[in-house]
TORDO-848509 format. One record per atom (N, C-alpha, C, O, CB): residue in three letters; atom name; x, y, z. Coordinates in nm, 3 decimals. Glycine has a CB too. Layout:
Ala | CA | X | Y | Z .
...
***
This chain:
Unk | N | 10.719 | 20.037 | 7.769 .
Unk | CA | 10.622 | 19.944 | 7.711 .
Unk | C | 10.569 | 19.848 | 7.818 .
Unk | O | 10.448 | 19.828 | 7.829 .
Unk | CB | 10.686 | 19.865 | 7.596 .
Unk | N | 10.660 | 19.789 | 7.897 .
Unk | CA | 10.617 | 19.695 | 8.001 .
Unk | C | 10.533 | 19.765 | 8.106 .
Unk | O | 10.434 | 19.710 | 8.154 .
Unk | CB | 10.738 | 19.629 | 8.067 .
Unk | N | 10.572 | 19.886 | 8.143 .
Unk | CA | 10.497 | 19.962 | 8.244 .
Unk | C | 10.355 | 19.992 | 8.197 .
Unk | O | 10.261 | 19.986 | 8.276 .
Unk | CB | 10.570 | 20.092 | 8.277 .
Unk | N | 10.339 | 20.024 | 8.069 .
Unk | CA | 10.205 | 20.050 | 8.015 .
Unk | C | 10.118 | 19.925 | 8.019 .
Unk | O | 10.000 | 19.932 | 8.055 .
Unk | CB | 10.214 | 20.102 | 7.872 .
Unk | N | 10.175 | 19.812 | 7.984 .
Unk | CA | 10.099 | 19.687 | 7.986 .
Unk | C | 10.065 | 19.647 | 8.128 .
Unk | O | 9.955 | 19.597 | 8.155 .
Unk | CB | 10.177 | 19.575 | 7.918 .
Unk | N | 10.158 | 19.668 | 8.221 .
Unk | CA | 10.134 | 19.635 | 8.361 .
Unk | C | 10.023 | 19.722 | 8.418 .
Unk | O | 9.935 | 19.673 | 8.489 .
Unk | CB | 10.262 | 19.651 | 8.442 .
Unk | N | 10.027 | 19.851 | 8.389 .
Unk | CA | 9.923 | 19.939 | 8.442 .
Unk | C | 9.788 | 19.908 | 8.379 .
Unk | O | 9.685 | 19.920 | 8.446 .
Unk | CB | 9.960 | 20.087 | 8.418 .
Unk | N | 9.786 | 19.868 | 8.253 .
Unk | CA | 9.660 | 19.828 | 8.189 .
Unk | C | 9.603 | 19.702 | 8.251 .
Unk | O | 9.481 | 19.692 | 8.268 .
Unk | CB | 9.681 | 19.807 | 8.042 .
Unk | N | 9.688 | 19.608 | 8.284 .
Unk | CA | 9.643 | 19.485 | 8.349 .
Unk | C | 9.589 | 19.512 | 8.488 .
Unk | O | 9.487 | 19.455 | 8.528 .
Unk | CB | 9.756 | 19.385 | 8.356 .
Unk | N | 9.657 | 19.598 | 8.562 .
Unk | CA | 9.609 | 19.632 | 8.696 .
Unk | C | 9.477 | 19.708 | 8.690 .
Unk | O | 9.389 | 19.688 | 8.774 .
Unk | CB | 9.713 | 19.715 | 8.770 .
Unk | N | 9.463 | 19.795 | 8.592 .
Unk | CA | 9.338 | 19.869 | 8.577 .
Unk | C | 9.223 | 19.775 | 8.541 .
Unk | O | 9.113 | 19.790 | 8.593 .
Unk | CB | 9.352 | 19.978 | 8.471 .
Unk | N | 9.249 | 19.679 | 8.453 .
Unk | CA | 9.147 | 19.581 | 8.418 .
Unk | C | 9.109 | 19.494 | 8.537 .
Unk | O | 8.991 | 19.463 | 8.556 .
Unk | CB | 9.195 | 19.494 | 8.304 .
Unk | N | 9.208 | 19.456 | 8.617 .
Unk | CA | 9.181 | 19.376 | 8.736 .
Unk | C | 9.098 | 19.456 | 8.836 .
Unk | O | 9.006 | 19.403 | 8.898 .
Unk | CB | 9.313 | 19.330 | 8.801 .
Unk | N | 9.131 | 19.583 | 8.851 .
Unk | CA | 9.055 | 19.671 | 8.941 .
Unk | C | 8.910 | 19.685 | 8.894 .
Unk | O | 8.817 | 19.674 | 8.974 .
Unk | CB | 9.121 | 19.809 | 8.950 .
Unk | N | 8.892 | 19.710 | 8.764 .
Unk | CA | 8.757 | 19.731 | 8.712 .
Unk | C | 8.672 | 19.604 | 8.727 .
Unk | O | 8.555 | 19.612 | 8.765 .
Unk | CB | 8.762 | 19.773 | 8.565 .
Unk | N | 8.730 | 19.489 | 8.699 .
Unk | CA | 8.657 | 19.363 | 8.714 .
Unk | C | 8.620 | 19.335 | 8.859 .
Unk | O | 8.508 | 19.291 | 8.887 .
Unk | CB | 8.739 | 19.249 | 8.659 .
Unk | N | 8.711 | 19.362 | 8.951 .
Unk | CA | 8.682 | 19.340 | 9.092 .
Unk | C | 8.580 | 19.440 | 9.144 .
Unk | O | 8.498 | 19.405 | 9.229 .
Unk | CB | 8.810 | 19.350 | 9.175 .
Unk | N | 8.584 | 19.563 | 9.093 .
Unk | CA | 8.486 | 19.663 | 9.134 .
Unk | C | 8.346 | 19.624 | 9.089 .
Unk | O | 8.250 | 19.633 | 9.166 .
Unk | CB | 8.524 | 19.800 | 9.078 .
Unk | N | 8.334 | 19.582 | 8.965 .
Unk | CA | 8.203 | 19.541 | 8.913 .
Unk | C | 8.153 | 19.417 | 8.987 .
Unk | O | 8.035 | 19.409 | 9.022 .
Unk | CB | 8.210 | 19.512 | 8.760 .
Unk | N | 8.241 | 19.321 | 9.012 .
Unk | CA | 8.202 | 19.201 | 9.085 .
Unk | C | 8.158 | 19.235 | 9.226 .
Unk | O | 8.062 | 19.177 | 9.277 .
Unk | CB | 8.318 | 19.100 | 9.088 .
Unk | N | 8.227 | 19.327 | 9.290 .
Unk | CA | 8.189 | 19.368 | 9.425 .
Unk | C | 8.055 | 19.438 | 9.428 .
Unk | O | 7.977 | 19.418 | 9.522 .
Unk | CB | 8.294 | 19.458 | 9.484 .
Unk | N | 8.026 | 19.519 | 9.328 .
Unk | CA | 7.896 | 19.588 | 9.321 .
Unk | C | 7.783 | 19.490 | 9.296 .
Unk | O | 7.669 | 19.517 | 9.333 .
Unk | CB | 7.898 | 19.694 | 9.211 .
Unk | N | 7.811 | 19.377 | 9.233 .
Unk | CA | 7.709 | 19.278 | 9.204 .
Unk | C | 7.705 | 19.166 | 9.309 .
Unk | O | 7.647 | 19.060 | 9.286 .
Unk | CB | 7.733 | 19.218 | 9.066 .
Unk | N | 7.768 | 19.191 | 9.424 .
Unk | CA | 7.773 | 19.094 | 9.534 .
Unk | C | 7.832 | 18.961 | 9.492 .
Unk | O | 7.781 | 18.855 | 9.528 .
Unk | CB | 7.633 | 19.072 | 9.591 .
Unk | N | 7.939 | 18.966 | 9.416 .
Unk | CA | 8.008 | 18.845 | 9.374 .
Unk | C | 8.149 | 18.847 | 9.431 .
Unk | O | 8.192 | 18.948 | 9.489 .
Unk | CB | 8.012 | 18.835 | 9.218 .
Unk | N | 8.221 | 18.738 | 9.416 .
Unk | CA | 8.359 | 18.734 | 9.462 .
Unk | C | 8.447 | 18.817 | 9.369 .
Unk | O | 8.418 | 18.826 | 9.250 .
Unk | CB | 8.410 | 18.589 | 9.468 .
Unk | N | 8.552 | 18.878 | 9.420 .
Unk | CA | 8.639 | 18.957 | 9.333 .
Unk | C | 8.711 | 18.869 | 9.231 .
Unk | O | 8.742 | 18.753 | 9.258 .
Unk | CB | 8.741 | 19.034 | 9.417 .
Unk | N | 8.736 | 18.923 | 9.117 .
Unk | CA | 8.802 | 18.851 | 9.009 .
Unk | C | 8.948 | 18.896 | 9.005 .
Unk | O | 8.976 | 19.015 | 8.997 .
Unk | CB | 8.730 | 18.878 | 8.871 .
Unk | N | 9.039 | 18.802 | 9.010 .
Unk | CA | 9.181 | 18.834 | 9.004 .
Unk | C | 9.245 | 18.755 | 8.891 .
Unk | O | 9.192 | 18.654 | 8.846 .
Unk | CB | 9.250 | 18.803 | 9.139 .
Unk | N | 9.358 | 18.802 | 8.847 .
Unk | CA | 9.430 | 18.734 | 8.740 .
Unk | C | 9.503 | 18.613 | 8.796 .
Unk | O | 9.532 | 18.606 | 8.916 .
Unk | CB | 9.529 | 18.830 | 8.670 .
Unk | N | 9.533 | 18.520 | 8.711 .
Unk | CA | 9.602 | 18.398 | 8.752 .
Unk | C | 9.749 | 18.407 | 8.711 .
Unk | O | 9.780 | 18.423 | 8.593 .
Unk | CB | 9.536 | 18.273 | 8.689 .
Unk | N | 9.837 | 18.398 | 8.808 .
Unk | CA | 9.980 | 18.412 | 8.781 .
Unk | C | 10.039 | 18.289 | 8.715 .
Unk | O | 10.148 | 18.297 | 8.658 .
Unk | CB | 10.055 | 18.441 | 8.909 .
Unk | N | 9.970 | 18.176 | 8.722 .
Unk | CA | 10.027 | 18.056 | 8.660 .
Unk | C | 10.033 | 18.070 | 8.508 .
Unk | O | 10.106 | 17.996 | 8.442 .
Unk | CB | 9.944 | 17.933 | 8.697 .
Unk | N | 9.957 | 18.165 | 8.452 .
Unk | CA | 9.967 | 18.187 | 8.308 .
Unk | C | 10.107 | 18.233 | 8.269 .
Unk | O | 10.155 | 18.197 | 8.162 .
Unk | CB | 9.863 | 18.290 | 8.263 .
Unk | N | 10.172 | 18.311 | 8.354 .
Unk | CA | 10.309 | 18.354 | 8.325 .
Unk | C | 10.403 | 18.235 | 8.320 .
Unk | O | 10.489 | 18.227 | 8.232 .
Unk | CB | 10.357 | 18.454 | 8.431 .
Unk | N | 10.387 | 18.142 | 8.412 .
Unk | CA | 10.471 | 18.023 | 8.412 .
Unk | C | 10.442 | 17.933 | 8.293 .
Unk | O | 10.533 | 17.872 | 8.238 .
Unk | CB | 10.451 | 17.946 | 8.538 .
Unk | N | 10.315 | 17.926 | 8.252 .
Unk | CA | 10.277 | 17.845 | 8.138 .
Unk | C | 10.336 | 17.901 | 8.008 .
Unk | O | 10.381 | 17.826 | 7.922 .
Unk | CB | 10.125 | 17.835 | 8.127 .
Unk | N | 10.336 | 18.033 | 7.996 .
Unk | CA | 10.394 | 18.096 | 7.877 .
Unk | C | 10.544 | 18.074 | 7.873 .
Unk | O | 10.599 | 18.044 | 7.767 .
Unk | CB | 10.363 | 18.247 | 7.875 .
Unk | N | 10.611 | 18.086 | 7.987 .
Unk | CA | 10.756 | 18.065 | 7.988 .
Unk | C | 10.791 | 17.918 | 7.964 .
Unk | O | 10.896 | 17.888 | 7.908 .
Unk | CB | 10.817 | 18.112 | 8.120 .
Unk | N | 10.704 | 17.827 | 8.006 .
Unk | CA | 10.730 | 17.684 | 7.988 .
Unk | C | 10.709 | 17.641 | 7.843 .
Unk | O | 10.792 | 17.568 | 7.788 .
Unk | CB | 10.639 | 17.602 | 8.079 .
Unk | N | 10.599 | 17.686 | 7.781 .
Unk | CA | 10.568 | 17.642 | 7.645 .
Unk | C | 10.624 | 17.733 | 7.538 .
Unk | O | 10.649 | 17.689 | 7.426 .
Unk | CB | 10.420 | 17.631 | 7.629 .
Unk | N | 10.643 | 17.861 | 7.571 .
Unk | CA | 10.691 | 17.957 | 7.473 .
Unk | C | 10.580 | 18.006 | 7.381 .
Unk | O | 10.609 | 18.074 | 7.281 .
Unk | CB | 10.801 | 17.896 | 7.391 .
Unk | N | 10.454 | 17.974 | 7.411 .
Unk | CA | 10.341 | 18.016 | 7.329 .
Unk | C | 10.271 | 18.131 | 7.399 .
Unk | O | 10.219 | 18.115 | 7.509 .
Unk | CB | 10.243 | 17.897 | 7.303 .
Unk | N | 10.269 | 18.248 | 7.335 .
Unk | CA | 10.202 | 18.362 | 7.395 .
Unk | C | 10.112 | 18.433 | 7.295 .
Unk | O | 10.084 | 18.552 | 7.310 .
Unk | CB | 10.305 | 18.460 | 7.451 .
Unk | N | 10.067 | 18.362 | 7.194 .
Unk | CA | 9.983 | 18.421 | 7.092 .
Unk | C | 9.838 | 18.423 | 7.138 .
Unk | O | 9.788 | 18.323 | 7.190 .
Unk | CB | 9.996 | 18.345 | 6.960 .
Unk | N | 9.770 | 18.535 | 7.120 .
Unk | CA | 9.631 | 18.547 | 7.163 .
Unk | C | 9.539 | 18.456 | 7.083 .
Unk | O | 9.436 | 18.411 | 7.134 .
Unk | CB | 9.585 | 18.691 | 7.150 .
Unk | N | 9.574 | 18.429 | 6.960 .
Unk | CA | 9.489 | 18.342 | 6.877 .
Unk | C | 9.476 | 18.202 | 6.937 .
Unk | O | 9.370 | 18.140 | 6.929 .
Unk | CB | 9.545 | 18.332 | 6.735 .
Unk | N | 9.583 | 18.152 | 6.998 .
Unk | CA | 9.579 | 18.022 | 7.062 .
Unk | C | 9.481 | 18.026 | 7.179 .
Unk | O | 9.405 | 17.931 | 7.200 .
Unk | CB | 9.719 | 17.979 | 7.111 .
Unk | N | 9.481 | 18.135 | 7.254 .
Unk | CA | 9.386 | 18.150 | 7.363 .
Unk | C | 9.242 | 18.151 | 7.314 .
Unk | O | 9.155 | 18.092 | 7.377 .
Unk | CB | 9.413 | 18.277 | 7.439 .
Unk | N | 9.218 | 18.217 | 7.202 .
Unk | CA | 9.083 | 18.220 | 7.145 .
Unk | C | 9.040 | 18.081 | 7.097 .
Unk | O | 8.924 | 18.042 | 7.112 .
Unk | CB | 9.077 | 18.321 | 7.028 .
Unk | N | 9.133 | 18.007 | 7.039 .
Unk | CA | 9.103 | 17.872 | 6.992 .
Unk | C | 9.068 | 17.782 | 7.111 .
Unk | O | 8.972 | 17.706 | 7.106 .
Unk | CB | 9.222 | 17.813 | 6.913 .
Unk | N | 9.148 | 17.790 | 7.217 .
Unk | CA | 9.122 | 17.708 | 7.336 .
Unk | C | 8.990 | 17.748 | 7.401 .
Unk | O | 8.914 | 17.662 | 7.446 .
Unk | CB | 9.239 | 17.721 | 7.438 .
Unk | N | 8.961 | 17.878 | 7.406 .
Unk | CA | 8.834 | 17.923 | 7.463 .
Unk | C | 8.716 | 17.870 | 7.381 .
Unk | O | 8.615 | 17.830 | 7.437 .
Unk | CB | 8.829 | 18.077 | 7.468 .
Unk | N | 8.730 | 17.870 | 7.248 .
Unk | CA | 8.625 | 17.814 | 7.163 .
Unk | C | 8.605 | 17.665 | 7.186 .
Unk | O | 8.492 | 17.616 | 7.190 .
Unk | CB | 8.657 | 17.838 | 7.018 .
Unk | N | 8.716 | 17.593 | 7.202 .
Unk | CA | 8.706 | 17.450 | 7.229 .
Unk | C | 8.638 | 17.424 | 7.363 .
Unk | O | 8.555 | 17.333 | 7.373 .
Unk | CB | 8.846 | 17.386 | 7.228 .
Unk | N | 8.670 | 17.502 | 7.465 .
Unk | CA | 8.608 | 17.484 | 7.595 .
Unk | C | 8.459 | 17.516 | 7.590 .
Unk | O | 8.380 | 17.449 | 7.656 .
Unk | CB | 8.676 | 17.570 | 7.699 .
Unk | N | 8.421 | 17.617 | 7.514 .
Unk | CA | 8.279 | 17.647 | 7.497 .
Unk | C | 8.207 | 17.533 | 7.426 .
Unk | O | 8.097 | 17.494 | 7.465 .
Unk | CB | 8.260 | 17.777 | 7.419 .
Unk | N | 8.270 | 17.478 | 7.323 .
Unk | CA | 8.212 | 17.367 | 7.250 .
Unk | C | 8.194 | 17.246 | 7.341 .
Unk | O | 8.090 | 17.179 | 7.337 .
Unk | CB | 8.299 | 17.331 | 7.129 .
Unk | N | 8.296 | 17.217 | 7.421 .
Unk | CA | 8.287 | 17.103 | 7.512 .
Unk | C | 8.178 | 17.126 | 7.617 .
Unk | O | 8.105 | 17.034 | 7.651 .
Unk | CB | 8.423 | 17.079 | 7.582 .
Unk | N | 8.167 | 17.249 | 7.666 .
Unk | CA | 8.071 | 17.277 | 7.771 .
Unk | C | 7.927 | 17.284 | 7.723 .
Unk | O | 7.836 | 17.253 | 7.799 .
Unk | CB | 8.105 | 17.404 | 7.837 .
Unk | N | 7.906 | 17.324 | 7.599 .
Unk | CA | 7.770 | 17.345 | 7.550 .
Unk | C | 7.712 | 17.226 | 7.473 .
Unk | O | 7.591 | 17.212 | 7.463 .
Unk | CB | 7.766 | 17.466 | 7.464 .
Unk | N | 7.797 | 17.143 | 7.419 .
Unk | CA | 7.751 | 17.029 | 7.339 .
Unk | C | 7.775 | 16.899 | 7.418 .
Unk | O | 7.889 | 16.861 | 7.442 .
Unk | CB | 7.823 | 17.023 | 7.201 .
Unk | N | 7.667 | 16.834 | 7.456 .
Unk | CA | 7.680 | 16.714 | 7.538 .
Unk | C | 7.747 | 16.599 | 7.463 .
Unk | O | 7.816 | 16.518 | 7.524 .
Unk | CB | 7.543 | 16.670 | 7.588 .
Unk | N | 7.728 | 16.592 | 7.332 .
Unk | CA | 7.792 | 16.485 | 7.254 .
Unk | C | 7.944 | 16.501 | 7.255 .
Unk | O | 8.016 | 16.402 | 7.266 .
Unk | CB | 7.740 | 16.485 | 7.109 .
Unk | N | 7.992 | 16.624 | 7.243 .
Unk | CA | 8.136 | 16.648 | 7.246 .
Unk | C | 8.191 | 16.619 | 7.386 .
Unk | O | 8.300 | 16.566 | 7.401 .
Unk | CB | 8.168 | 16.794 | 7.205 .
Unk | N | 8.113 | 16.655 | 7.489 .
Unk | CA | 8.154 | 16.626 | 7.627 .
Unk | C | 8.165 | 16.475 | 7.649 .
Unk | O | 8.262 | 16.428 | 7.710 .
Unk | CB | 8.054 | 16.687 | 7.727 .
Unk | N | 8.068 | 16.399 | 7.600 .
Unk | CA | 8.073 | 16.253 | 7.615 .
Unk | C | 8.193 | 16.196 | 7.540 .
Unk | O | 8.258 | 16.102 | 7.588 .
Unk | CB | 7.942 | 16.189 | 7.563 .
Unk | N | 8.224 | 16.251 | 7.424 .
Unk | CA | 8.340 | 16.205 | 7.347 .
Unk | C | 8.469 | 16.235 | 7.422 .
Unk | O | 8.561 | 16.152 | 7.422 .
Unk | CB | 8.342 | 16.271 | 7.209 .
Unk | N | 8.477 | 16.351 | 7.485 .
Unk | CA | 8.598 | 16.387 | 7.559 .
Unk | C | 8.616 | 16.299 | 7.683 .
Unk | O | 8.728 | 16.273 | 7.725 .
Unk | CB | 8.594 | 16.534 | 7.600 .
Unk | N | 8.506 | 16.253 | 7.741 .
Unk | CA | 8.515 | 16.168 | 7.859 .
Unk | C | 8.558 | 16.026 | 7.825 .
Unk | O | 8.596 | 15.950 | 7.914 .
Unk | CB | 8.382 | 16.165 | 7.931 .
Unk | N | 8.554 | 15.989 | 7.698 .
Unk | CA | 8.599 | 15.856 | 7.656 .
Unk | C | 8.751 | 15.846 | 7.647 .
Unk | O | 8.805 | 15.735 | 7.637 .
Unk | CB | 8.538 | 15.822 | 7.523 .
Unk | N | 8.820 | 15.958 | 7.651 .
Unk | CA | 8.966 | 15.956 | 7.642 .
Unk | C | 9.021 | 15.895 | 7.771 .
Unk | O | 8.990 | 15.945 | 7.880 .
Unk | CB | 9.024 | 16.100 | 7.617 .
Unk | N | 9.101 | 15.791 | 7.762 .
Unk | CA | 9.151 | 15.727 | 7.884 .
Unk | C | 9.253 | 15.817 | 7.955 .
Unk | O | 9.319 | 15.900 | 7.891 .
Unk | CB | 9.215 | 15.589 | 7.850 .
Unk | N | 9.266 | 15.800 | 8.088 .
Unk | CA | 9.365 | 15.879 | 8.161 .
Unk | C | 9.506 | 15.832 | 8.125 .
Unk | O | 9.523 | 15.719 | 8.079 .
Unk | CB | 9.342 | 15.867 | 8.315 .
Unk | N | 9.606 | 15.916 | 8.144 .
Unk | CA | 9.743 | 15.876 | 8.113 .
Unk | C | 9.795 | 15.772 | 8.210 .
Unk | O | 9.754 | 15.769 | 8.326 .
Unk | CB | 9.836 | 15.997 | 8.114 .
Unk | N | 9.882 | 15.687 | 8.163 .
Unk | CA | 9.945 | 15.586 | 8.248 .
Unk | C | 10.075 | 15.643 | 8.302 .
Unk | O | 10.154 | 15.701 | 8.228 .
Unk | CB | 9.970 | 15.452 | 8.169 .
Unk | N | 10.097 | 15.626 | 8.430 .
Unk | CA | 10.220 | 15.678 | 8.492 .
Unk | C | 10.316 | 15.568 | 8.519 .
Unk | O | 10.425 | 15.593 | 8.571 .
Unk | CB | 10.190 | 15.751 | 8.620 .
***
């Protein structure tokens, strides 16, 4: 099972880098910090990723939401 998922991830990484190279863009690679984030939080559900992606799209496309997010004060150390 793990070997199949690993080979699928490598194939996806290869295909993305190949397409990016053909379009004169930088190669696209996976981020290994996601593995550490999953082990730290224990959350590995794809639905959470979709929710966060939707929130980031909303923040990026709606200037009012972006302005609201910038009003949040930084944490105190």
